[in-house]
N, CA and C atoms of all chains as a GROMACS GRO file, in nm:
protein
  624
    1MET      N    1   5.917 -13.262   2.170
    1MET     CA    2   5.884 -13.163   2.278
    1MET      C    3   5.921 -13.024   2.233
    2GLU      N    4   5.837 -12.929   2.264
    2GLU     CA    5   5.860 -12.791   2.227
    2GLU      C    6   5.867 -12.702   2.350
    3ILE      N    7   5.982 -12.635   2.363
    3ILE     CA    8   5.997 -12.542   2.478
    3ILE      C    9   6.018 -12.403   2.431
    4LYS      N   10   5.949 -12.309   2.494
    4LYS     CA   11   5.965 -12.168   2.461
    4LYS      C   12   6.005 -12.092   2.583
    5VAL      N   13   6.105 -12.008   2.569
    5VAL     CA   14   6.145 -11.915   2.674
    5VAL      C   15   6.101 -11.774   2.633
    6LEU      N   16   6.011 -11.719   2.714
    6LEU     CA   17   5.956 -11.587   2.684
    6LEU      C   18   6.030 -11.481   2.757
    7GLY      N   19   6.076 -11.377   2.688
    7GLY     CA   20   6.142 -11.266   2.754
    7GLY      C   21   6.216 -11.180   2.656
    8PRO      N   22   6.203 -11.048   2.672
    8PRO     CA   23   6.265 -10.953   2.578
    8PRO      C   24   6.417 -10.963   2.570
    9GLY      N   25   6.480 -11.015   2.676
    9GLY     CA   26   6.626 -11.033   2.664
    9GLY      C   27   6.714 -10.982   2.775
   10CYS      N   28   6.659 -10.967   2.893
   10CYS     CA   29   6.744 -10.920   3.005
   10CYS      C   30   6.822 -11.035   3.065
   11ALA      N   31   6.894 -11.008   3.168
   11ALA     CA   32   6.982 -11.110   3.226
   11ALA      C   33   6.901 -11.228   3.280
   12LYS      N   34   6.784 -11.202   3.341
   12LYS     CA   35   6.704 -11.312   3.394
   12LYS      C   36   6.652 -11.399   3.280
   13CYS      N   37   6.619 -11.338   3.169
   13CYS     CA   38   6.570 -11.416   3.052
   13CYS      C   39   6.685 -11.505   3.000
   14GLN      N   40   6.801 -11.447   2.991
   14GLN     CA   41   6.916 -11.525   2.940
   14GLN      C   42   6.949 -11.637   3.034
   15GLN      N   43   6.936 -11.609   3.163
   15GLN     CA   44   6.967 -11.711   3.264
   15GLN      C   45   6.865 -11.827   3.253
   16THR      N   46   6.741 -11.790   3.229
   16THR     CA   47   6.637 -11.892   3.216
   16THR      C   48   6.665 -11.979   3.095
   17GLU      N   49   6.702 -11.918   2.982
   17GLU     CA   50   6.733 -11.994   2.863
   17GLU      C   51   6.851 -12.089   2.888
   18LYS      N   52   6.950 -12.043   2.963
   18LYS     CA   53   7.066 -12.124   2.993
   18LYS      C   54   7.025 -12.247   3.077
   19VAL      N   55   6.940 -12.220   3.177
   19VAL     CA   56   6.892 -12.329   3.267
   19VAL      C   57   6.814 -12.434   3.186
   20VAL      N   58   6.728 -12.386   3.098
   20VAL     CA   59   6.651 -12.477   3.016
   20VAL      C   60   6.739 -12.562   2.924
   21ASN      N   61   6.836 -12.497   2.860
   21ASN     CA   62   6.928 -12.568   2.773
   21ASN      C   63   7.008 -12.676   2.851
   22GLU      N   64   7.052 -12.640   2.967
   22GLU     CA   65   7.129 -12.735   3.045
   22GLU      C   66   7.042 -12.853   3.091
   23ALA      N   67   6.922 -12.823   3.132
   23ALA     CA   68   6.832 -12.931   3.176
   23ALA      C   69   6.803 -13.030   3.062
   24VAL      N   70   6.775 -12.976   2.946
   24VAL     CA   71   6.747 -13.062   2.829
   24VAL      C   72   6.871 -13.144   2.796
   25SER      N   73   6.987 -13.080   2.797
   25SER     CA   74   7.110 -13.148   2.764
   25SER      C   75   7.143 -13.260   2.864
   26GLU      N   76   7.127 -13.228   2.990
   26GLU     CA   77   7.162 -13.327   3.092
   26GLU      C   78   7.068 -13.447   3.088
   27LEU      N   79   6.947 -13.426   3.046
   27LEU     CA   80   6.851 -13.541   3.036
   27LEU      C   81   6.865 -13.610   2.901
   28GLY      N   82   6.949 -13.554   2.810
   28GLY     CA   83   6.970 -13.616   2.678
   28GLY      C   84   6.844 -13.621   2.598
   29MET      N   85   6.758 -13.520   2.613
   29MET     CA   86   6.631 -13.522   2.545
   29MET      C   87   6.639 -13.444   2.412
   30GLN      N   88   6.545 -13.478   2.323
   30GLN     CA   89   6.527 -13.408   2.198
   30GLN      C   90   6.419 -13.301   2.223
   31ALA      N   91   6.456 -13.174   2.208
   31ALA     CA   92   6.352 -13.069   2.228
   31ALA      C   93   6.388 -12.948   2.144
   32ALA      N   94   6.287 -12.885   2.088
   32ALA     CA   95   6.305 -12.760   2.017
   32ALA      C   96   6.292 -12.648   2.117
   33ILE      N   97   6.398 -12.569   2.131
   33ILE     CA   98   6.394 -12.460   2.231
   33ILE      C   99   6.392 -12.330   2.153
   34ASP      N  100   6.284 -12.254   2.170
   34ASP     CA  101   6.271 -12.126   2.099
   34ASP      C  102   6.275 -12.013   2.203
   35LYS      N  103   6.338 -11.906   2.164
   35LYS     CA  104   6.338 -11.786   2.251
   35LYS      C  105   6.244 -11.684   2.186
   36ILE      N  106   6.142 -11.646   2.260
   36ILE     CA  107   6.044 -11.549   2.208
   36ILE      C  108   6.073 -11.414   2.274
   37THR      N  109   6.116 -11.318   2.190
   37THR     CA  110   6.152 -11.184   2.244
   37THR      C  111   6.050 -11.075   2.209
   38ASP      N  112   5.965 -11.104   2.111
   38ASP     CA  113   5.867 -11.004   2.066
   38ASP      C  114   5.757 -10.987   2.173
   39VAL      N  115   5.743 -10.864   2.219
   39VAL     CA  116   5.649 -10.838   2.328
   39VAL      C  117   5.506 -10.872   2.291
   40LEU      N  118   5.467 -10.852   2.171
   40LEU     CA  119   5.333 -10.880   2.128
   40LEU      C  120   5.308 -11.032   2.128
   41LYS      N  121   5.410 -11.106   2.079
   41LYS     CA  122   5.401 -11.250   2.083
   41LYS      C  123   5.393 -11.305   2.224
   42ILE      N  124   5.476 -11.245   2.310
   42ILE     CA  125   5.475 -11.286   2.452
   42ILE      C  126   5.338 -11.264   2.508
   43GLY      N  127   5.276 -11.149   2.476
   43GLY     CA  128   5.145 -11.117   2.526
   43GLY      C  129   5.039 -11.221   2.494
   44GLU      N  130   5.059 -11.293   2.384
   44GLU     CA  131   4.961 -11.396   2.345
   44GLU      C  132   4.954 -11.511   2.446
   45TYR      N  133   5.056 -11.523   2.529
   45TYR     CA  134   5.054 -11.633   2.625
   45TYR      C  135   4.987 -11.593   2.757
   46GLY      N  136   4.946 -11.468   2.770
   46GLY     CA  137   4.871 -11.424   2.890
   46GLY      C  138   4.950 -11.422   3.015
   47VAL      N  139   5.081 -11.401   3.006
   47VAL     CA  140   5.166 -11.402   3.126
   47VAL      C  141   5.173 -11.264   3.188
   48PHE      N  142   5.187 -11.257   3.316
   48PHE     CA  143   5.187 -11.131   3.392
   48PHE      C  144   5.324 -11.063   3.374
   49GLY      N  145   5.427 -11.139   3.351
   49GLY     CA  146   5.562 -11.086   3.336
   49GLY      C  147   5.653 -11.186   3.272
   50THR      N  148   5.778 -11.150   3.270
   50THR     CA  149   5.881 -11.238   3.212
   50THR      C  150   6.000 -11.245   3.307
   51PRO      N  151   6.088 -11.345   3.299
   51PRO     CA  152   6.087 -11.454   3.199
   51PRO      C  153   5.974 -11.553   3.228
   52ALA      N  154   5.935 -11.625   3.125
   52ALA     CA  155   5.834 -11.730   3.140
   52ALA      C  156   5.880 -11.848   3.058
   53VAL      N  157   5.839 -11.970   3.096
   53VAL     CA  158   5.877 -12.091   3.022
   53VAL      C  159   5.750 -12.164   2.987
   54VAL      N  160   5.742 -12.206   2.862
   54VAL     CA  161   5.624 -12.276   2.808
   54VAL      C  162   5.670 -12.412   2.759
   55VAL      N  163   5.606 -12.519   2.802
   55VAL     CA  164   5.645 -12.656   2.759
   55VAL      C  165   5.521 -12.715   2.690
   56ASP      N  166   5.539 -12.746   2.565
   56ASP     CA  167   5.429 -12.806   2.486
   56ASP      C  168   5.297 -12.724   2.499
   57GLY      N  169   5.309 -12.593   2.495
   57GLY     CA  170   5.194 -12.507   2.498
   57GLY      C  171   5.143 -12.469   2.636
   58GLU      N  172   5.204 -12.528   2.738
   58GLU     CA  173   5.154 -12.497   2.875
   58GLU      C  174   5.257 -12.412   2.948
   59VAL      N  175   5.211 -12.301   3.002
   59VAL     CA  176   5.305 -12.208   3.075
   59VAL      C  177   5.336 -12.274   3.211
   60LYS      N  178   5.462 -12.288   3.237
   60LYS     CA  179   5.509 -12.359   3.360
   60LYS      C  180   5.566 -12.264   3.463
   61SER      N  181   5.613 -12.151   3.421
   61SER     CA  182   5.680 -12.056   3.515
   61SER      C  183   5.670 -11.916   3.463
   62VAL      N  184   5.649 -11.821   3.559
   62VAL     CA  185   5.632 -11.682   3.517
   62VAL      C  186   5.705 -11.587   3.616
   63GLY      N  187   5.784 -11.497   3.560
   63GLY     CA  188   5.839 -11.391   3.639
   63GLY      C  189   5.962 -11.426   3.725
   64LYS      N  190   6.019 -11.542   3.698
   64LYS     CA  191   6.132 -11.588   3.780
   64LYS      C  192   6.219 -11.684   3.695
   65VAL      N  193   6.340 -11.703   3.740
   65VAL     CA  194   6.427 -11.800   3.677
   65VAL      C  195   6.405 -11.933   3.747
   66PRO      N  196   6.356 -12.034   3.672
   66PRO     CA  197   6.334 -12.161   3.737
   66PRO      C  198   6.463 -12.237   3.767
   67THR      N  199   6.457 -12.328   3.860
   67THR     CA  200   6.575 -12.410   3.887
   67THR      C  201   6.587 -12.517   3.782
   68LYS      N  202   6.706 -12.572   3.767
   68LYS     CA  203   6.724 -12.678   3.670
   68LYS      C  204   6.637 -12.800   3.704
   69GLU      N  205   6.624 -12.825   3.832
   69GLU     CA  206   6.543 -12.937   3.877
   69GLU      C  207   6.397 -12.917   3.840
   70GLU      N  208   6.349 -12.795   3.854
   70GLU     CA  209   6.211 -12.764   3.816
   70GLU      C  210   6.189 -12.796   3.663
   71VAL      N  211   6.284 -12.748   3.587
   71VAL     CA  212   6.275 -12.770   3.439
   71VAL      C  213   6.272 -12.912   3.411
   72LYS      N  214   6.363 -12.989   3.473
   72LYS     CA  215   6.368 -13.132   3.450
   72LYS      C  216   6.239 -13.204   3.483
   73GLY      N  217   6.176 -13.156   3.591
   73GLY     CA  218   6.048 -13.211   3.628
   73GLY      C  219   5.939 -13.184   3.528
   74TRP      N  220   5.948 -13.069   3.459
   74TRP     CA  221   5.844 -13.039   3.358
   74TRP      C  222   5.863 -13.122   3.231
   75ILE      N  223   5.985 -13.160   3.200
   75ILE     CA  224   6.010 -13.219   3.065
   75ILE      C  225   6.035 -13.369   3.071
   76SER      N  226   6.054 -13.422   3.192
   76SER     CA  227   6.082 -13.568   3.196
   76SER      C  228   5.957 -13.651   3.224
   77MET      N  229   5.106 -10.789   2.988
   77MET     CA  230   5.247 -10.823   2.985
   77MET      C  231   5.327 -10.701   3.025
   78ALA      N  232   5.437 -10.722   3.088
   78ALA     CA  233   5.524 -10.615   3.131
   78ALA      C  234   5.581 -10.544   3.004
   79GLU      N  235   5.585 -10.409   3.011
   79GLU     CA  236   5.639 -10.337   2.900
   79GLU      C  237   5.793 -10.357   2.893
   80GLY      N  238   5.856 -10.355   3.014
   80GLY     CA  239   5.999 -10.372   3.016
   80GLY      C  240   6.038 -10.519   3.026
   81CYS      N  241   6.166 -10.540   3.037
   81CYS     CA  242   6.209 -10.680   3.048
   81CYS      C  243   6.212 -10.726   3.193
   82CYS      N  244   6.156 -10.836   3.215
   82CYS     CA  245   6.151 -10.900   3.345
   82CYS      C  246   6.062 -10.824   3.446
   83THR      N  247   5.991 -10.907   3.526
   83THR     CA  248   5.901 -10.850   3.623
   83THR      C  249   5.975 -10.808   3.746
   84PRO      N  250   5.964 -10.683   3.791
   84PRO     CA  251   6.028 -10.644   3.916
   84PRO      C  252   5.962 -10.720   4.028
   85GLY      N  253   6.039 -10.755   4.131
   85GLY     CA  254   5.986 -10.834   4.239
   85GLY      C  255   5.874 -10.767   4.315
   86SER      N  256   5.866 -10.632   4.310
   86SER     CA  257   5.762 -10.563   4.382
   86SER      C  258   5.631 -10.550   4.305
   87ASN      N  259   5.623 -10.608   4.188
   87ASN     CA  260   5.505 -10.587   4.108
   87ASN      C  261   5.383 -10.660   4.170
   88ILE      N  262   5.278 -10.584   4.193
   88ILE     CA  263   5.160 -10.638   4.262
   88ILE      C  264   5.051 -10.668   4.162
   89MET      N  265   4.999 -10.789   4.168
   89MET     CA  266   4.890 -10.827   4.079
   89MET      C  267   4.757 -10.792   4.145
   90ILE      N  268   4.672 -10.720   4.070
   90ILE     CA  269   4.543 -10.680   4.122
   90ILE      C  270   4.435 -10.754   4.043
   91LEU      N  271   4.351 -10.828   4.115
   91LEU     CA  272   4.244 -10.904   4.053
   91LEU      C  273   4.109 -10.856   4.106
   92ALA      N  274   4.029 -10.806   4.014
   92ALA     CA  275   3.899 -10.748   4.055
   92ALA      C  276   3.785 -10.834   4.003
   93CYS      N  277   3.677 -10.848   4.084
   93CYS     CA  278   3.563 -10.930   4.039
   93CYS      C  279   3.494 -10.863   3.923
   94SER      N  280   3.495 -10.730   3.917
   94SER     CA  281   3.431 -10.650   3.811
   94SER      C  282   3.286 -10.691   3.784
   95GLY      N  283   3.215 -10.726   3.892
   95GLY     CA  284   3.078 -10.776   3.880
   95GLY      C  285   2.974 -10.675   3.843
   96ALA      N  286   2.853 -10.720   3.824
   96ALA     CA  287   2.743 -10.636   3.770
   96ALA      C  288   2.664 -10.569   3.884
   97SER      N  289   2.733 -10.492   3.961
   97SER     CA  290   2.669 -10.415   4.069
   97SER      C  291   2.762 -10.300   4.097
   98ASN      N  292   2.715 -10.208   4.184
   98ASN     CA  293   2.806 -10.095   4.217
   98ASN      C  294   2.938 -10.141   4.276
   99VAL      N  295   2.926 -10.240   4.368
   99VAL     CA  296   3.050 -10.285   4.434
   99VAL      C  297   3.141 -10.361   4.334
  100GLY      N  298   3.080 -10.434   4.243
  100GLY     CA  299   3.162 -10.502   4.142
  100GLY      C  300   3.235 -10.402   4.056
  101GLN      N  301   3.167 -10.297   4.016
  101GLN     CA  302   3.229 -10.197   3.930
  101GLN      C  303   3.327 -10.110   4.008
  102LEU      N  304   3.303 -10.095   4.139
  102LEU     CA  305   3.402 -10.024   4.223
  102LEU      C  306   3.535 -10.101   4.228
  103THR      N  307   3.525 -10.234   4.230
  103THR     CA  308   3.649 -10.316   4.234
  103THR      C  309   3.727 -10.290   4.106
  104ASN      N  310   3.650 -10.284   3.994
  104ASN     CA  311   3.713 -10.263   3.862
  104ASN      C  312   3.779 -10.124   3.852
  105GLN      N  313   3.701 -10.022   3.896
  105GLN     CA  314   3.748  -9.885   3.882
  105GLN      C  315   3.873  -9.867   3.972
  106ALA      N  316   3.870  -9.919   4.091
  106ALA     CA  317   3.983  -9.908   4.180
  106ALA      C  318   4.105  -9.975   4.123
  107ALA      N  319   4.080 -10.094   4.064
  107ALA     CA  320   4.194 -10.166   4.003
  107ALA      C  321   4.256 -10.087   3.884
  108VAL      N  322   4.168 -10.029   3.804
  108VAL     CA  323   4.219  -9.949   3.692
  108VAL      C  324   4.299  -9.830   3.742
  109GLU      N  325   4.245  -9.760   3.838
  109GLU     CA  326   4.316  -9.640   3.887
  109GLU      C  327   4.448  -9.674   3.959
  110LEU      N  328   4.446  -9.782   4.036
  110LEU     CA  329   4.571  -9.821   4.104
  110LEU      C  330   4.678  -9.861   4.001
  111THR      N  331   4.634  -9.921   3.894
  111THR     CA  332   4.727  -9.954   3.785
  111THR      C  333   4.784  -9.828   3.723
  112GLN      N  334   4.693  -9.734   3.695
  112GLN     CA  335   4.737  -9.606   3.633
  112GLN      C  336   4.830  -9.528   3.725
  113GLU      N  337   4.810  -9.547   3.853
  113GLU     CA  338   4.896  -9.476   3.949
  113GLU      C  339   5.027  -9.548   3.979
  114GLY      N  340   5.039  -9.668   3.923
  114GLY     CA  341   5.164  -9.741   3.937
  114GLY      C  342   5.174  -9.824   4.063
  115PHE      N  343   5.061  -9.841   4.137
  115PHE     CA  344   5.066  -9.918   4.257
  115PHE      C  345   5.086 -10.068   4.230
  116GLY      N  346   5.024 -10.114   4.120
  116GLY     CA  347   5.035 -10.256   4.085
  116GLY      C  348   4.983 -10.267   3.942
  117LYS      N  349   4.952 -10.389   3.904
  117LYS     CA  350   4.897 -10.406   3.766
  117LYS      C  351   4.768 -10.493   3.772
  118MET      N  352   4.664 -10.441   3.715
  118MET     CA  353   4.541 -10.519   3.703
  118MET      C  354   4.565 -10.637   3.610
  119PHE      N  355   4.510 -10.754   3.646
  119PHE     CA  356   4.531 -10.876   3.565
  119PHE      C  357   4.397 -10.937   3.537
  120CYS      N  358   4.392 -11.025   3.437
  120CYS     CA  359   4.262 -11.076   3.384
  120CYS      C  360   4.212 -11.196   3.468
  121LEU      N  361   4.112 -11.170   3.552
  121LEU     CA  362   4.051 -11.276   3.630
  121LEU      C  363   3.983 -11.374   3.533
  122ALA      N  364   3.931 -11.324   3.422
  122ALA     CA  365   3.862 -11.413   3.329
  122ALA      C  366   3.958 -11.519   3.273
  123GLY      N  367   4.081 -11.478   3.248
  123GLY     CA  368   4.180 -11.578   3.200
  123GLY      C  369   4.206 -11.687   3.303
  124ILE      N  370   4.205 -11.651   3.430
  124ILE     CA  371   4.223 -11.748   3.536
  124ILE      C  372   4.100 -11.837   3.540
  125GLY      N  373   3.984 -11.774   3.532
  125GLY     CA  374   3.860 -11.852   3.535
  125GLY      C  375   3.852 -11.952   3.420
  126ALA      N  376   3.912 -11.918   3.307
  126ALA     CA  377   3.913 -12.002   3.191
  126ALA      C  378   4.024 -12.111   3.203
  127HIS      N  379   4.101 -12.105   3.311
  127HIS     CA  380   4.208 -12.202   3.337
  127HIS      C  381   4.313 -12.198   3.225
  128LEU      N  382   4.337 -12.082   3.171
  128LEU     CA  383   4.443 -12.072   3.069
  128LEU      C  384   4.575 -12.068   3.144
  129SER      N  385   4.671 -12.150   3.098
  129SER     CA  386   4.788 -12.175   3.179
  129SER      C  387   4.871 -12.049   3.201
  130GLY      N  388   4.875 -11.956   3.108
  130GLY     CA  389   4.956 -11.836   3.128
  130GLY      C  390   4.902 -11.752   3.243
  131PHE      N  391   4.770 -11.744   3.252
  131PHE     CA  392   4.708 -11.665   3.356
  131PHE      C  393   4.715 -11.736   3.493
  132VAL      N  394   4.687 -11.866   3.492
  132VAL     CA  395   4.690 -11.940   3.617
  132VAL      C  396   4.833 -11.944   3.677
  133GLN      N  397   4.930 -11.971   3.589
  133GLN     CA  398   5.067 -11.982   3.642
  133GLN      C  399   5.119 -11.844   3.688
  134SER      N  400   5.079 -11.740   3.617
  134SER     CA  401   5.116 -11.605   3.659
  134SER      C  402   5.069 -11.573   3.798
  135ALA      N  403   4.943 -11.612   3.827
  135ALA     CA  404   4.888 -11.586   3.959
  135ALA      C  405   4.951 -11.671   4.068
  136LYS      N  406   4.996 -11.792   4.026
  136LYS     CA  407   5.063 -11.878   4.121
  136LYS      C  408   5.202 -11.827   4.155
  137ASP      N  409   5.269 -11.767   4.057
  137ASP     CA  410   5.408 -11.731   4.074
  137ASP      C  411   5.428 -11.586   4.124
  138VAL      N  412   5.326 -11.504   4.113
  138VAL     CA  413   5.344 -11.365   4.150
  138VAL      C  414   5.371 -11.350   4.302
  139PRO      N  415   5.466 -11.269   4.341
  139PRO     CA  416   5.500 -11.259   4.483
  139PRO      C  417   5.391 -11.183   4.564
  140GLN      N  418   5.329 -11.081   4.504
  140GLN     CA  419   5.229 -11.005   4.577
  140GLN      C  420   5.102 -10.991   4.495
  141MET      N  421   4.990 -11.010   4.562
  141MET     CA  422   4.862 -11.004   4.492
  141MET      C  423   4.755 -10.953   4.586
  142VAL      N  424   4.659 -10.877   4.532
  142VAL     CA  425   4.539 -10.844   4.609
  142VAL      C  426   4.420 -10.882   4.523
  143ALA      N  427   4.332 -10.966   4.579
  143ALA     CA  428   4.210 -11.004   4.517
  143ALA      C  429   4.097 -10.918   4.576
  144ILE      N  430   4.013 -10.866   4.491
  144ILE     CA  431   3.906 -10.776   4.538
  144ILE      C  432   3.771 -10.832   4.498
  145ASP      N  433   3.685 -10.856   4.596
  145ASP     CA  434   3.547 -10.898   4.571
  145ASP      C  435   3.457 -10.784   4.616
  146GLY      N  436   3.347 -10.763   4.541
  146GLY     CA  437   3.255 -10.662   4.577
  146GLY      C  438   3.165 -10.704   4.692
  147CYS      N  439   3.130 -10.830   4.696
  147CYS     CA  440   3.031 -10.874   4.793
  147CYS      C  441   3.067 -11.014   4.846
  148PRO      N  442   2.992 -11.068   4.946
  148PRO     CA  443   3.030 -11.195   5.005
  148PRO      C  444   3.011 -11.316   4.915
  149VAL      N  445   2.952 -11.299   4.799
  149VAL     CA  446   2.945 -11.413   4.704
  149VAL      C  447   3.084 -11.456   4.673
  150ALA      N  448   3.179 -11.364   4.672
  150ALA     CA  449   3.325 -11.396   4.668
  150ALA      C  450   3.365 -11.471   4.540
  151CYS      N  451   3.325 -11.421   4.428
  151CYS     CA  452   3.358 -11.485   4.299
  151CYS      C  453   3.509 -11.489   4.275
  152THR      N  454   3.579 -11.379   4.303
  152THR     CA  455   3.721 -11.376   4.280
  152THR      C  456   3.792 -11.486   4.362
  153LYS      N  457   3.755 -11.487   4.488
  153LYS     CA  458   3.821 -11.587   4.574
  153LYS      C  459   3.788 -11.732   4.529
  154ALA      N  460   3.666 -11.755   4.485
  154ALA     CA  461   3.626 -11.884   4.439
  154ALA      C  462   3.701 -11.924   4.312
  155ILE      N  463   3.717 -11.828   4.223
  155ILE     CA  464   3.790 -11.856   4.100
  155ILE      C  465   3.935 -11.895   4.132
  156LEU      N  466   3.995 -11.819   4.223
  156LEU     CA  467   4.138 -11.846   4.257
  156LEU      C  468   4.144 -11.985   4.324
  157GLU      N  469   4.056 -12.012   4.414
  157GLU     CA  470   4.063 -12.143   4.485
  157GLU      C  471   4.036 -12.258   4.385
  158HIS      N  472   3.947 -12.233   4.289
  158HIS     CA  473   3.918 -12.339   4.194
  158HIS      C  474   4.041 -12.368   4.105
  159ALA      N  475   4.121 -12.267   4.084
  159ALA     CA  476   4.246 -12.286   4.006
  159ALA      C  477   4.364 -12.322   4.096
  160GLN      N  478   4.336 -12.346   4.221
  160GLN     CA  479   4.437 -12.384   4.321
  160GLN      C  480   4.547 -12.278   4.336
  161ILE      N  481   4.500 -12.152   4.342
  161ILE     CA  482   4.592 -12.041   4.359
  161ILE      C  483   4.577 -11.985   4.502
  162THR      N  484   4.682 -11.969   4.570
  162THR     CA  485   4.675 -11.917   4.708
  162THR      C  486   4.631 -11.772   4.706
  163VAL      N  487   4.526 -11.744   4.783
  163VAL     CA  488   4.477 -11.607   4.795
  163VAL      C  489   4.568 -11.534   4.895
  164LYS      N  490   4.626 -11.426   4.849
  164LYS     CA  491   4.717 -11.349   4.937
  164LYS      C  492   4.637 -11.232   4.994
  165GLY      N  493   4.664 -11.108   4.954
  165GLY     CA  494   4.581 -10.996   5.000
  165GLY      C  495   4.438 -11.014   4.951
  166TYR      N  496   4.344 -10.977   5.042
  166TYR     CA  497   4.202 -10.999   5.006
  166TYR      C  498   4.115 -10.888   5.063
  167VAL      N  499   4.025 -10.834   4.979
  167VAL     CA  500   3.935 -10.727   5.020
  167VAL      C  501   3.796 -10.760   4.974
  168VAL      N  502   3.695 -10.745   5.063
  168VAL     CA  503   3.556 -10.756   5.025
  168VAL      C  504   3.490 -10.619   5.055
  169LEU      N  505   3.437 -10.553   4.958
  169LEU     CA  506   3.390 -10.418   4.971
  169LEU      C  507   3.274 -10.403   5.070
  170THR      N  508   3.183 -10.496   5.073
  170THR     CA  509   3.070 -10.483   5.165
  170THR      C  510   3.114 -10.491   5.315
  171GLU      N  511   3.232 -10.551   5.332
  171GLU     CA  512   3.285 -10.554   5.470
  171GLU      C  513   3.345 -10.423   5.515
  172HIS      N  514   3.351 -10.330   5.416
  172HIS     CA  515   3.407 -10.197   5.443
  172HIS      C  516   3.290 -10.095   5.448
  173GLY      N  517   3.172 -10.143   5.467
  173GLY     CA  518   3.056 -10.054   5.484
  173GLY      C  519   2.994 -10.000   5.359
  174ILE      N  520   3.035 -10.056   5.245
  174ILE     CA  521   2.976 -10.013   5.116
  174ILE      C  522   2.858 -10.104   5.086
  175GLU      N  523   2.740 -10.046   5.067
  175GLU     CA  524   2.620 -10.129   5.042
  175GLU      C  525   2.609 -10.166   4.895
  176LYS      N  526   2.573 -10.291   4.873
  176LYS     CA  527   2.559 -10.338   4.734
  176LYS      C  528   2.429 -10.292   4.675
  177ASN      N  529   2.434 -10.239   4.555
  177ASN     CA  530   2.312 -10.197   4.482
  177ASN      C  531   2.336 -10.205   4.331
  178LYS      N  532   2.242 -10.155   4.254
  178LYS     CA  533   2.257 -10.158   4.107
  178LYS      C  534   2.280 -10.018   4.050
  179ASN      N  535   2.326  -9.926   4.135
  179ASN     CA  536   2.354  -9.791   4.090
  179ASN      C  537   2.495  -9.787   4.038
  180PHE      N  538   2.511  -9.766   3.904
  180PHE     CA  539   2.645  -9.768   3.845
  180PHE      C  540   2.712  -9.635   3.845
  181LYS      N  541   2.642  -9.534   3.903
  181LYS     CA  542   2.714  -9.404   3.913
  181LYS      C  543   2.804  -9.411   4.038
  182LEU      N  544   2.926  -9.443   4.012
  182LEU     CA  545   3.020  -9.470   4.127
  182LEU      C  546   3.057  -9.342   4.197
  183LYS      N  547   3.069  -9.353   4.328
  183LYS     CA  548   3.101  -9.235   4.409
  183LYS      C  549   3.254  -9.224   4.428
  184ARG      N  550   3.306  -9.105   4.408
  184ARG     CA  551   3.450  -9.083   4.415
  184ARG      C  552   3.502  -9.122   4.556
  185GLU      N  553   3.428  -9.092   4.659
  185GLU     CA  554   3.478  -9.128   4.790
  185GLU      C  555   3.486  -9.280   4.816
  186GLU      N  556   3.394  -9.352   4.751
  186GLU     CA  557   3.398  -9.497   4.766
  186GLU      C  558   3.513  -9.557   4.683
  187ILE      N  559   3.536  -9.498   4.567
  187ILE     CA  560   3.650  -9.549   4.491
  187ILE      C  561   3.781  -9.530   4.571
  188GLU      N  562   3.792  -9.411   4.634
  188GLU     CA  563   3.912  -9.384   4.710
  188GLU      C  564   3.925  -9.478   4.833
  189GLN      N  565   3.806  -9.510   4.892
  189GLN     CA  566   3.800  -9.599   5.002
  189GLN      C  567   3.851  -9.741   4.966
  190VAL      N  568   3.807  -9.784   4.848
  190VAL     CA  569   3.848  -9.915   4.799
  190VAL      C  570   3.997  -9.918   4.774
  191LYS      N  571   4.045  -9.812   4.706
  191LYS     CA  572   4.190  -9.806   4.680
  191LYS      C  573   4.275  -9.811   4.809
  192ALA      N  574   4.226  -9.741   4.914
  192ALA     CA  575   4.295  -9.742   5.039
  192ALA      C  576   4.293  -9.883   5.101
  193ALA      N  577   4.181  -9.948   5.086
  193ALA     CA  578   4.167 -10.086   5.145
  193ALA      C  579   4.262 -10.183   5.071
  194VAL      N  580   4.272 -10.166   4.938
  194VAL     CA  581   4.361 -10.251   4.862
  194VAL      C  582   4.509 -10.227   4.902
  195ARG      N  583   4.541 -10.100   4.917
  195ARG     CA  584   4.678 -10.067   4.956
  195ARG      C  585   4.709 -10.132   5.096
  196ALA      N  586   4.611 -10.121   5.188
  196ALA     CA  587   4.628 -10.174   5.322
  196ALA      C  588   4.645 -10.328   5.321
  197ALA      N  589   4.568 -10.390   5.231
  197ALA     CA  590   4.575 -10.535   5.223
  197ALA      C  591   4.711 -10.583   5.175
  198CYS      N  592   4.779 -10.496   5.107
  198CYS     CA  593   4.912 -10.532   5.055
  198CYS      C  594   5.024 -10.503   5.153
  199ASN      N  595   4.995 -10.417   5.250
  199ASN     CA  596   5.099 -10.380   5.348
  199ASN      C  597   5.148 -10.506   5.423
  200GLY      N  598   5.275 -10.519   5.425
  200GLY     CA  599   5.334 -10.633   5.501
  200GLY      C  600   5.321 -10.765   5.430
  201GLN      N  601   5.270 -10.761   5.310
  201GLN     CA  602   5.259 -10.888   5.236
  201GLN      C  603   5.394 -10.923   5.180
  202SER      N  604   5.448 -11.029   5.227
  202SER     CA  605   5.580 -11.069   5.180
  202SER      C  606   5.565 -11.171   5.070
  203GLU      N  607   5.673 -11.202   5.002
  203GLU     CA  608   5.669 -11.291   4.893
  203GLU      C  609   5.615 -11.427   4.937
  204GLY      N  610   5.505 -11.471   4.873
  204GLY     CA  611   5.457 -11.603   4.896
  204GLY      C  612   5.370 -11.615   5.021
  205ALA      N  613   5.360 -11.508   5.102
  205ALA     CA  614   5.284 -11.518   5.223
  205ALA      C  615   5.136 -11.497   5.200
  206ALA      N  616   5.058 -11.573   5.268
  206ALA     CA  617   4.910 -11.562   5.257
  206ALA      C  618   4.862 -11.466   5.364
  207VAL      N  619   4.796 -11.358   5.319
  207VAL     CA  620   4.744 -11.256   5.409
  207VAL      C  621   4.591 -11.247   5.388
  208LYS      N  622   4.517 -11.283   5.488
  208LYS     CA  623   4.371 -11.282   5.467
  208LYS      C  624   4.305 -11.183   5.562
   0.00000   0.00000   0.00000
């Protein structure tokens, strides 16, 4: 499984990355988690804003910090 | 994409039909000018129509949105509904007394009228609320 957290690096982006890491860890899953901070790369995903979360190529959340339960629902 | 980091909660998504008539192009011009004026940000309806996940999810998650259709064919609304996106603020230009034709020389007063209607459609629109 491949998870990407899109965001240039503000507090909400960092919080999103933390939530994703915790969700993956708590489920004991194997997943590659990448943080994408390059604005041009982020633009390739067609998102209206950040932070955003992408799971296996599909954008799951845009412009908000998801809950841990939401993330678990996307990856389990 | 946002130039800065993180989307401010007040950021308004503007979706225009941009159709092949005066009213379609009025939706487009109004969306461009409102974006330039900082009222909101025009977003790609085509990306939503293509069901690309970044565009669809963005429209689902954005707190405030105004969809603009030029005429009652309502392509913008249909695209949003087809992608299971809740239509929030909504404007149809022909319901504001603008007659549909094929004259692409847009009138300044009609552009301003559309911009005012879009602003009004956003008034009182709270996060996640459907305003029709």
